[in-house]
C-alpha positions as CSV (number, residue, x, y, z in Angstrom):
1,M,-0.6,2.1,4.6
2,R,-1.0,2.3,8.4
3,S,2.6,1.9,9.6
4,Q,5.4,4.2,9.4
5,G,7.5,1.5,7.5
6,I,10.7,1.7,9.4
7,L,9.9,-1.6,11.1
8,S,8.1,-3.1,8.1
9,S,9.9,-5.3,5.5
10,F,9.0,-2.7,2.8
11,G,10.1,0.5,4.9
12,V,13.4,-1.0,6.0
13,L,14.3,-1.5,2.6
14,A,13.5,1.9,1.4
15,A,16.8,2.7,2.7
16,L,18.3,1.6,-0.3
17,A,17.0,4.6,-1.9
18,A,17.1,6.9,1.1
19,T,19.6,9.9,1.6
20,V,21.8,10.3,4.7
21,G,19.7,11.5,7.5
22,A,20.2,13.3,10.6
23,Q,20.8,10.1,12.4
24,G,23.7,9.0,10.2
25,V,24.5,5.8,8.5
26,A,25.2,2.5,10.3
27,D,28.2,0.2,9.3
28,L,27.9,-2.9,7.3
29,Y,26.3,-5.7,9.4
30,A,25.7,-3.3,12.3
31,R,22.1,-2.6,13.8
32,C,19.9,-0.2,11.8
33,G,16.4,-0.8,13.2
34,G,14.0,-2.9,15.6
35,E,11.6,-2.1,18.4
36,G,13.2,0.6,20.6
37,W,15.9,1.4,18.4
38,T,17.1,5.1,18.2
39,G,20.4,4.8,16.4
40,P,21.0,5.0,12.7
41,T,18.6,3.5,10.2
42,L,20.2,4.1,7.1
43,C,22.8,1.6,5.4
44,P,25.8,2.2,3.4
45,D,25.7,2.1,-0.4
46,G,25.4,-1.4,-1.7
47,A,23.6,-2.5,1.7
48,Y,20.0,-2.6,3.1
49,C,18.5,-2.7,6.4
50,M,17.3,-6.4,6.6
51,V,14.6,-7.3,9.4
52,L,16.0,-10.4,11.5
53,N,13.3,-10.2,14.0
54,Q,10.9,-7.7,15.9
55,W,13.9,-6.2,17.9
56,W,16.9,-6.5,15.6
57,S,17.6,-5.4,12.0
58,S,21.0,-5.1,10.4
59,C,22.9,-3.7,7.4
60,Q,23.3,-6.5,5.1
61,P,24.9,-6.6,1.5
62,V,22.5,-6.4,-1.4
63,P,22.7,-9.7,-3.4
64,V,24.6,-9.2,-6.7
65,T,22.7,-11.4,-8.8
66,A,19.5,-10.2,-10.2
67,C,16.6,-12.2,-10.7
68,P,15.9,-13.9,-14.1
69,S,13.1,-12.8,-16.6
70,F,10.1,-15.0,-16.2
71,G,8.5,-15.3,-19.7
72,P,6.2,-13.3,-21.8
73,Y,2.9,-11.6,-20.6
74,I,-0.1,-14.0,-20.8
75,D,-3.5,-12.5,-21.1
76,P,-5.4,-13.1,-17.7
77,N,-8.7,-13.4,-19.5
78,S,-7.5,-17.0,-20.4
79,Q,-8.7,-19.9,-18.4
80,T,-5.8,-20.0,-16.4
81,D,-6.7,-20.6,-12.7
82,G,-5.4,-17.9,-10.4
83,L,-6.7,-15.1,-8.0
84,N,-6.2,-12.4,-10.9
85,S,-7.8,-14.5,-13.8
86,F,-10.9,-15.3,-11.4
87,A,-11.0,-11.5,-10.6
88,V,-10.7,-10.4,-14.3
89,R,-13.4,-12.8,-15.3
90,R,-15.6,-10.8,-12.8
91,G,-14.7,-7.5,-14.3
92,K,-12.1,-6.7,-11.3
93,Y,-8.4,-7.2,-10.7
94,F,-6.3,-8.8,-8.1
95,G,-3.0,-7.2,-7.0
96,T,-0.2,-6.9,-4.5
97,A,2.3,-4.4,-3.2
98,G,5.9,-4.3,-3.6
99,D,8.9,-2.2,-4.6
100,W,12.1,-2.5,-6.9
101,V,14.4,-4.3,-4.4
102,Y,11.9,-7.2,-4.3
103,A,11.6,-7.5,-7.9
104,N,15.2,-7.1,-8.9
105,V,17.3,-8.8,-6.1
106,M,15.5,-9.7,-2.9
107,N,13.7,-13.0,-3.7
108,C,13.4,-14.7,-7.1
109,T,10.3,-16.4,-5.7
110,W,8.5,-13.4,-5.0
111,S,9.4,-11.9,-8.6
112,Q,8.1,-15.3,-10.2
113,I,4.6,-15.1,-8.3
114,A,4.3,-11.4,-8.8
115,T,4.7,-11.7,-12.6
116,D,2.2,-14.5,-12.9
117,P,-0.7,-12.9,-14.7
118,S,-3.1,-15.4,-13.6
119,E,-2.3,-14.4,-9.8
120,F,-1.6,-10.5,-9.9
121,G,-2.7,-7.8,-12.7
122,V,-2.1,-4.8,-10.5
123,L,0.9,-3.6,-8.7
124,T,1.2,-0.9,-5.9
125,T,4.5,0.7,-4.9
126,G,5.1,-0.2,-1.1
127,N,7.4,2.9,-0.3
128,S,9.1,4.2,-3.3
129,Q,6.4,6.8,-4.2
130,K,6.2,8.0,-0.7
131,W,7.4,11.6,0.1
132,D,10.6,10.7,2.2
133,T,11.8,8.8,-0.9
134,T,10.7,11.0,-3.7
135,E,11.5,14.5,-2.3
136,A,14.0,13.9,0.8
137,T,15.5,17.4,0.3
138,Q,13.0,20.3,-0.7
139,G,12.8,20.6,-4.5
140,V,15.0,17.7,-5.4
141,F,13.2,14.7,-6.7
142,N,14.4,11.2,-6.9
143,F,11.9,8.6,-8.7
144,D,14.7,6.1,-9.5
145,A,13.5,3.3,-7.3
146,A,9.8,3.8,-8.5
147,D,10.8,4.1,-12.0
148,Q,12.5,0.9,-11.9
149,F,9.7,-1.1,-10.3
150,V,7.2,0.6,-12.7
151,A,9.3,-0.3,-15.7
152,W,9.7,-3.9,-14.4
153,G,5.7,-4.1,-13.7
154,L,5.0,-2.7,-17.1
155,K,7.1,-5.1,-18.9
156,Y,5.0,-8.0,-17.5
157,G,1.8,-6.2,-18.4
158,K,1.0,-5.0,-14.9
159,K,-1.2,-1.9,-14.1
160,F,-0.4,0.3,-11.3
161,R,-1.9,2.0,-8.3
162,G,0.3,5.1,-7.1
163,H,0.9,5.2,-3.5
164,T,0.8,7.7,-1.8
165,L,1.0,11.5,-2.4
166,V,-0.3,13.1,1.0
167,W,0.2,11.2,4.1
168,Y,1.0,12.2,7.7
169,N,3.7,9.8,7.8
170,Q,7.2,9.1,5.9
171,L,7.7,12.9,5.7
172,P,11.1,14.2,5.5
173,A,12.4,16.5,8.4
174,W,12.3,19.5,6.2
175,V,8.3,19.0,5.8
176,T,7.5,18.4,9.5
177,G,10.0,20.7,11.0
178,G,9.6,23.6,8.4
179,T,8.3,27.1,9.4
180,W,5.2,27.1,7.3
181,N,1.8,29.2,6.9
182,A,-1.1,28.1,4.7
183,T,0.1,29.7,1.8
184,T,3.7,28.4,1.8
185,L,2.7,24.9,2.9
186,T,0.1,24.8,0.0
187,T,2.6,25.8,-2.5
188,V,4.8,23.0,-1.1
189,L,2.0,20.5,-1.3
190,Q,1.0,21.4,-4.9
191,N,4.5,21.5,-6.3
192,H,5.3,18.0,-4.8
193,I,2.0,16.5,-6.3
194,T,2.3,18.1,-9.7
195,T,6.0,17.0,-10.0
196,E,5.3,13.5,-9.0
197,V,2.0,12.8,-10.8
198,T,3.4,14.4,-14.0
199,H,6.5,12.3,-13.8
200,F,4.3,9.2,-13.7
201,K,1.6,10.5,-16.1
202,G,-0.1,7.6,-18.1
203,K,1.4,4.9,-15.9
204,M,-0.9,5.1,-12.8
205,M,-4.5,3.8,-13.1
206,H,-5.5,4.9,-9.7
207,W,-3.6,7.5,-7.2
208,D,-4.0,7.2,-3.6
209,V,-3.8,11.0,-3.2
210,V,-4.8,11.5,0.6
211,N,-3.9,8.7,2.9
212,E,-5.4,8.2,6.2
213,P,-7.2,11.8,7.0
214,F,-9.4,10.7,9.9
215,N,-9.2,9.6,13.6
216,E,-11.5,6.5,14.8
217,D,-14.2,8.9,16.0
218,G,-14.5,10.3,12.4
219,T,-12.8,13.6,13.4
220,Y,-9.9,14.9,11.1
221,R,-6.5,13.5,12.0
222,S,-4.3,16.6,13.3
223,N,-1.3,16.2,11.0
224,I,0.7,18.9,9.7
225,W,-1.3,19.4,6.7
226,Y,-4.7,19.8,8.6
227,Q,-2.9,22.0,11.5
228,I,-1.6,24.4,8.9
229,I,-4.0,24.5,6.0
230,G,-7.0,23.1,7.5
231,P,-9.3,20.4,5.7
232,D,-9.0,22.2,2.5
233,Y,-5.6,20.3,2.0
234,I,-7.8,17.5,0.8
235,P,-9.4,19.2,-2.3
236,I,-6.1,21.1,-2.9
237,A,-4.3,17.8,-3.1
238,L,-7.0,16.3,-5.2
239,R,-7.1,19.2,-7.7
240,A,-3.4,19.3,-8.2
241,A,-3.3,15.6,-9.0
242,A,-6.1,15.8,-11.6
243,A,-4.4,18.8,-13.3
244,A,-1.1,16.7,-13.5
245,D,-2.8,13.5,-15.0
246,P,-6.6,14.0,-16.0
247,A,-6.7,10.2,-16.9
248,A,-5.9,8.8,-13.5
249,K,-8.4,8.0,-11.1
250,L,-8.2,9.6,-7.7
251,Y,-8.7,8.0,-4.3
252,I,-8.9,8.7,-0.7
253,N,-7.3,5.9,1.1
254,E,-8.2,4.7,4.8
255,Y,-8.0,1.9,7.3
256,N,-10.6,0.7,9.6
257,V,-13.4,1.9,7.4
258,E,-14.4,-1.7,6.1
259,G,-17.7,-1.7,8.2
260,V,-20.2,1.0,9.2
261,N,-18.6,3.2,12.0
262,P,-17.9,6.8,12.7
263,K,-14.7,6.8,10.8
264,S,-16.3,5.2,7.5
265,T,-19.2,7.6,8.0
266,A,-17.0,10.5,7.8
267,L,-15.1,9.2,4.8
268,L,-18.5,8.9,3.3
269,N,-19.5,12.5,4.1
270,L,-16.2,13.6,3.0
271,F,-16.7,12.0,-0.6
272,K,-20.2,13.5,-0.7
273,S,-19.0,17.0,0.2
274,L,-16.1,16.8,-2.4
275,K,-18.4,15.7,-5.1
276,A,-20.8,18.4,-4.4
277,A,-18.2,21.1,-4.5
278,G,-16.9,19.7,-8.0
279,V,-13.6,18.3,-6.6
280,P,-12.1,15.7,-8.7
281,I,-12.6,12.5,-6.6
282,H,-13.4,9.0,-8.2
283,G,-12.9,6.4,-5.4
284,L,-12.3,5.3,-1.9
285,G,-9.5,2.9,-0.8
286,I,-10.5,0.4,1.7
287,Q,-7.3,-0.6,3.2
288,G,-8.3,-3.8,4.8
289,H,-5.9,-4.4,7.5
290,L,-7.9,-6.8,9.7
291,I,-7.7,-9.4,12.4
292,V,-8.8,-13.1,12.1
293,G,-12.2,-13.6,13.7
294,Q,-13.1,-9.6,13.6
295,V,-13.9,-9.0,10.2
296,P,-16.9,-6.9,9.8
297,T,-20.1,-8.7,8.5
298,D,-21.6,-5.4,7.3
299,M,-19.0,-4.7,4.6
300,P,-21.4,-5.1,1.6
301,A,-23.8,-2.8,3.2
302,N,-21.2,-0.4,3.9
303,F,-19.7,-0.5,0.5
304,N,-23.2,0.2,-0.9
305,R,-23.3,3.4,1.0
306,F,-20.3,4.5,-0.8
307,V,-21.4,3.3,-4.2
308,A,-24.7,5.0,-3.7
309,A,-22.8,8.4,-3.3
310,G,-21.1,7.7,-6.8
311,A,-17.8,6.2,-5.4
312,D,-15.6,3.3,-6.7
313,I,-14.3,1.1,-4.2
314,A,-10.9,-0.7,-4.2
315,I,-9.7,-2.9,-1.3
316,T,-6.1,-1.5,-1.3
317,E,-3.9,-3.3,1.5
318,L,-5.6,-6.4,2.7
319,D,-3.9,-8.5,5.2
320,I,-5.7,-10.5,7.9
321,R,-3.3,-11.0,11.0
322,M,-3.4,-13.6,13.8
323,N,-1.6,-14.3,17.2
324,V,1.6,-16.3,16.3
325,P,2.1,-19.1,17.0
326,P,-1.8,-19.7,16.9
327,V,-2.9,-21.8,19.7
328,N,-4.8,-24.1,17.0
329,Q,-3.2,-23.7,13.6
330,T,-5.8,-25.6,11.8
331,A,-8.7,-23.7,13.2
332,S,-6.8,-20.2,12.8
333,F,-6.1,-20.9,9.3
334,A,-9.7,-22.0,8.6
335,Q,-10.9,-18.9,10.2
336,Q,-8.5,-16.9,8.1
337,A,-9.8,-18.3,4.9
338,A,-13.3,-17.8,5.9
339,D,-12.4,-14.0,6.7
340,Y,-10.6,-13.6,3.4
341,A,-13.6,-15.3,1.6
342,T,-15.8,-12.5,3.4
343,V,-13.8,-9.5,2.1
344,A,-13.7,-11.2,-1.5
345,Y,-17.3,-11.6,-1.2
346,A,-18.2,-7.9,-0.3
347,C,-16.0,-6.8,-3.4
348,K,-17.6,-9.5,-5.6
349,V,-21.1,-8.3,-4.9
350,T,-20.2,-4.6,-5.2
351,G,-20.4,-3.7,-8.6
352,R,-18.1,-0.6,-8.4
353,C,-15.7,-2.6,-6.4
354,Q,-12.6,-2.4,-8.9
355,G,-10.5,-5.1,-7.1
356,I,-8.4,-6.2,-4.4
357,T,-4.7,-5.7,-3.5
358,I,-3.1,-7.8,-0.8
359,W,-0.4,-5.9,1.0
360,D,2.6,-8.2,-0.1
361,I,2.5,-11.8,-1.1
362,S,4.1,-13.8,1.5
363,D,4.1,-13.8,5.2
364,K,7.9,-13.8,4.8
365,N,7.8,-10.1,3.9
366,S,5.0,-8.7,5.8
367,W,5.1,-5.7,7.8
368,I,2.6,-7.2,10.5
369,P,5.4,-8.8,12.8
370,G,7.5,-5.6,12.9
371,V,4.7,-3.4,14.0
372,F,2.3,-5.8,16.0
373,A,4.3,-7.8,18.5
374,G,3.2,-11.6,18.5
375,Q,1.1,-11.3,15.4
376,G,1.7,-12.3,11.8
377,D,0.7,-15.2,9.4
378,A,-1.4,-12.6,7.7
379,L,-1.1,-13.2,4.0
380,P,-2.2,-15.9,1.4
381,W,1.3,-17.4,1.1
382,D,3.4,-18.8,4.1
383,V,7.0,-17.7,4.6
384,N,8.0,-20.5,2.3
385,Y,5.8,-19.2,-0.4
386,Q,3.2,-22.0,-0.3
387,K,-0.4,-21.1,-0.7
388,K,-2.3,-21.2,2.6
389,P,-6.1,-21.9,3.3
390,A,-6.5,-18.2,2.9
391,Y,-5.4,-18.5,-0.7
392,Y,-8.3,-20.9,-1.3
393,G,-10.8,-18.9,0.7
394,L,-10.1,-16.1,-2.0
395,A,-10.1,-18.3,-5.0
396,T,-13.2,-20.2,-4.1
397,T,-14.9,-17.1,-3.6
398,L,-13.6,-15.1,-6.8
399,K,-14.0,-18.2,-9.2
400,P,-16.8,-17.7,-11.6
């Protein structure tokens, strides 16, 4: 995911599982986030940081009533209409991102849609497998939030994409502020990956091992891993993940690589070099954080470049945002539906495109408004969990 998460719906909810940081803990009902906020971002036990608007988040009590169960698992190969059942009949999947707080207490409508096997077959952890949640203190691992979400999803027959092992964002201060050399930071990297992947061994079909390694011009992003270890941090990470769970498919995940451009070319060249060196790498994650009316038309050609190099493809974080409120909602929603159809078509016609994941279900929970001021309405379900034209753009394209 491109954002840090502290202003996104997923990111602020991660405060439930976070440990006390340097900024301290806000009081119940006190401010805990929003644009320009530099105060405490963590909430007391029994509370979470709720996004009220772009500028203000506050600590609110966690609802005490958990969502109910939603019935037995249904084989998505049945003729039930839905995005995942259509995708499955094409040999692919359709998924969404979430976390345990959504599945358990935040919104039962979200849970009901997410558990519907006709709509979603694969889940991605939004924040609960990231480094700041799983190893907030060096050598002390906490997988509780991810464990609960994964157990919940498996109960309903879902498969999982693990997200994400190595990123420049959402790192705890002990990583970013440590005094490292290449040897010591490599040990930290390997230990984290080995511990986490081993913990979830057999439960993740894919891992986003390395997230967002490139700048827009195709040069390496100068993050802590690159600065100290160099580009070798990528094969080191992949080899550690493969050793911990040989059955999982390993991905490099990146944004703004949907069409042919310097960044996607750099990603392609990296994949080729890793394969040539015998590094375990299976696929490329194409995030798909796009803008209405600006979706690349050369996605099939770009995807074919990746496939020709031996890569599987997965669209991993799809949303297509617009200005809100739109000047003409009818026209904007129609264009958004066409754009979603364009993305779905690119996956449909690419044999090694494994599937599509949207980055949450509803506009109610999207990370977009908290990061891109004045933009939103990016998902196939609206704030009231009603299907938008975007949903039908996907369905019409994926339907056999």
